[in-house]
N, C-alpha and C positions, 0 to 999 in steps of 0.2 A: 537632442529631442527625446521626448518620452517614448517608452515602449507602450504600444497601444493594447489595452485590454478593455474591450467594450463594456461600458457601464461602470467601470471601476474608477475610484477617485484616489488621488495620492496626496501625501502631506509633506514630502521632503522637497526642499529648495535645491534644484539641480539645474545644470546647464550654464553655458557662457552668458555673461550679463547682457551682451548685446542682443541675444536671441530669446531671452527668457520672457515668458508671457506674464501679464499682470496677475493672473490667478495663481501662478506658481509662487510669486512673491507673497501672496496671501495664504499660501500653504494649503490650498485645496483646489485640485485641478484634475482634469481628465484629458482625453485624447485631443480635445479642442486646442490645447496649447501647441500642438504640432503645426496646426494651420497658422497660428500666430508666427511661429519661428520661420515657417516657409515664406510668410509675407515679408518678414524682415529681410530674408535672403533675396527675394525679388526686388525689394526696395534698393538694396545695396547694388545688385546687378544692374539696375536701371540708372542709378544716380551716382554710384561710386562711393557713397558714404552711408553710415548707419542712420536709420530714422530717429533713433534716440541715442544721444551721445553725451558723455561728460568725461572729465579727467579722473574721476574716482568711481569705484564700483558702486558705492552708495548713491552717487550722483546719477549714474546710469539707471539704477533702480527707480529713483525718483522721477526721472524723465519717462521711463516706461509706464509709470503709474499716472502721471499727470501731464506729460509733455504733449505738444501739438505736432501733428505731421506737417512737414514742409513740402508742399507741391508747387511752390512759387519760384524758388531759386533754380538756377540752371542745374541740370539740363531739363527740368520738368516741363517748361513751356513747350518743348519740342517732342514730348512723349505723349502718346495717344491718350484720349480720355478713357478709353476702354481699359488700358493698362492701369491708369490711376484709380479707376473704379474698383478693379480687382484688388489692388494693394490696400486701398482704403477699407474695403469690406473684410479683408483678411486680418486687418489690424484694428478691429473693433474690440474695445476692452471687455465688453460683456460677452463671455464665451457663448451664451445662449443666442446672441444676435449675430455672432460671427459666422461666416460661411463655413459649411462643412467641407470635408475633403472632397466629397462627391460634387458639391456645388462649385468648388474651385476648378475641378476637371471639366465641368460643363460650362464654365464661364466663356463668353464669346472670345475674349482675348487669347485664352488657351486654345480654344477650338480652331481659331484662324492662324495659329502659329505665331504668337506674339514675339516681337524682336526688340532688342535694345536699339537706341538711336545710333546712327552711323558716326556722328560727330564724336571726337575724342572726349572722354570724361576726365575731369580733373579730380584728383583724390585729395583727401585731407593730408596724407603723407607728402604728396608731391607739393602741395601748396606751402606747407610748413617748411619743407626743405629749401624751396626757392627763397623764401623769406629769410631763413637762417643763413643761407649762403651769401646774402647781400649785406650781412652785418659785419661790423668791424671785429677784428680778431679778439680784442680785449672784451668786448661785449659777449662774444661767444664763450670765452673763458669764464666770465662772470656768471652767465646762465648755467654753465656746466657746474659751477660752485653751488648754485641754487638747486640744481638737480640732485646734488650730493646730499643736501640737507632735507629734502622732501621725504615724507613718510610714504610707505607703500599704499596707505589708504588714500593719500592725495593723488597718487599717480596710477591707481589701479587700472583705469581705462587705457592708459598708455602702455601698460605692461601687456595687455591683451593684444594691442596693435603690434607690439614688438614680436610677440610669440607668433603672430600670423605671418610675419615676414621672415623670421628666423626659422626657416624650413627644417633645418637639421637639429634645432634646439641646442646649438653649441654655445649660445650666449653672445655670439658675434654675428652681425649681418655682413655678408660678403657682397661684393659688387654684383655678382650674379643673382644672389637672393634679392637684393634691392630691385634689380631689373625685373625679375619675375614677379615680385610683389606689386610693383607699379603696373605691370602688364595685366595682372589679375583684376585690378580695378579700372581697367580700360584707359590708362594714361598713355597717350601717344607722344613719346619723347625719344629723341635720338640717343644713341649710346654715348656719344661725346658729352651730351648734357647730363646724363646720369652720372658719368664719371666726375663731372664738376660738382654735382650735388653730393656725391659720395665723399669727395675730398673735403667739402665744406663741413659736413657733419663729423667726419673722422678727425676730431680735434687733436688727438695725440699722434696722428699720422702713422697708425699701425697697419693700415690697409683694410681694416674692418671697422664697423660701427658697433661699439659695445652698448649695453643696456642704458647706462647713464648718459652716454653721448646721444643716444636716440631720444631719451627723455628731454635732454637739453634742447635738441632741435625741434621737438614737438610741443614744448611748453606754450601754453596760451598766454596772451598779453596780460590777462588779469593775474596770472601767477608771477610773471616776470616783474611786473610793476608794483606788486603789493609791497607796502612799506616795510613790513617785517621781513620779507624775503630779500629786499634790496639791502636792508641794514645787515642782515645775516651774511649776505654775500660780501659786503664791504668789510665786515669783521673777519671774514675768512681770509682776506688778503692782509688786512691791518692787524698783524699778529701782536704787535706791542701796544695796541690800543692808543696810539698817538693821535689818531684822527686823520692820518695821512697814509696813503699807500706809496711806499718807496720802491725804487728799482730793485733793491735786494729782496723785499717782501714779495714783489711780483715774480721775481725769479724763483723764489722758493715755492710759490703757488704753482707756477708752471712745471716745476720739477715734480710736484705731487701728482700732476696729471700726465706725467710722462712726456712733457713738451720740451723739445730741444731746439737749439738754433733759432730762438725767437728774438726778434729785434725789439728788445725791451724799451729802448729809448723812443722808438717810433710809436709803440703802443701807448706810452705815457703822453707823448706829444699830441696825439690825436684827441686826448681828453683834457689835458692840462691847460685850462683856459687862462690862468694867470702866469703861465710859463715859469713856475718855480721848481720844475723838475720832479714834481710829485703830484699825487691825485688826492684832493680832499673830498669829503663826503658830498658836498653840493655838486662838485664836478662829476662824481660817480653817479649820483642820482640823475643828473642831466643826461648822461650817456644812456642810462637804463630807460629813460622815458622817451628817448627818440623813437620814432615810428620804425617798425620793422616787422611786427606781426600784424596780420590782418584779423580783426575781430570776427570776421565772417568766414574765416578759412575752415571752420568746423562748425557743425551743428551745435 
């Protein structure tokens, strides 16, 4: 957030993309931007997800400038009108029409001690991990390959999410960090379930989730099923360009990701529709287009 100097205006773009105010992006802002950032925090505390989200930093900025607030999806129907009124008025794009810090403090919801709903809140991370855990092993490996080729610009938003969970900035998310990260967004989930999700995302069985594994688990459907990404993933496996993924090529790809003791025949059999012992492009595309990610799992 900005350091407040009454009456002064600033022209540098600063702050995390999730919390940055519209006027900051326009490079002319004052202390009003702090009210916006606080409104974003309240929105996240109440719903478990950011009000403006995208998988790239540029996409987040565009949402901040033009996106609509969602007060319809769960858990908003169970949240008081007073709370929604406060958030709505803190997230007015025109800083002159936005509540002041004093008006926020005097708002009825703050005065009566506003509280978040008692019901567990599902988070973007939890939703995606559940969906990823239900996928076939080969599809997970293929998505991991897509994660490898995506640019930092394409996954800027996911990088921010990873940093929030990776508490010690080690570049590896441990089971304990994942548990605490889910608790922060209000997810009510048993330790045994977290362990299952952890193992699902930990593709190389190292005991932790690295950045690219996290990206793979969090990728949105529109990234996974984009034709150029699917083709790039197929080519990643099909090293000789024959148009088929063989057992040897699959073994080589698994080795690159540190995967050992993989039942390669079983992986191929799950996808190999014509039973020729290898995977052609159409079979690969069919696997990638199977449902697994929920389009509404994130804003």
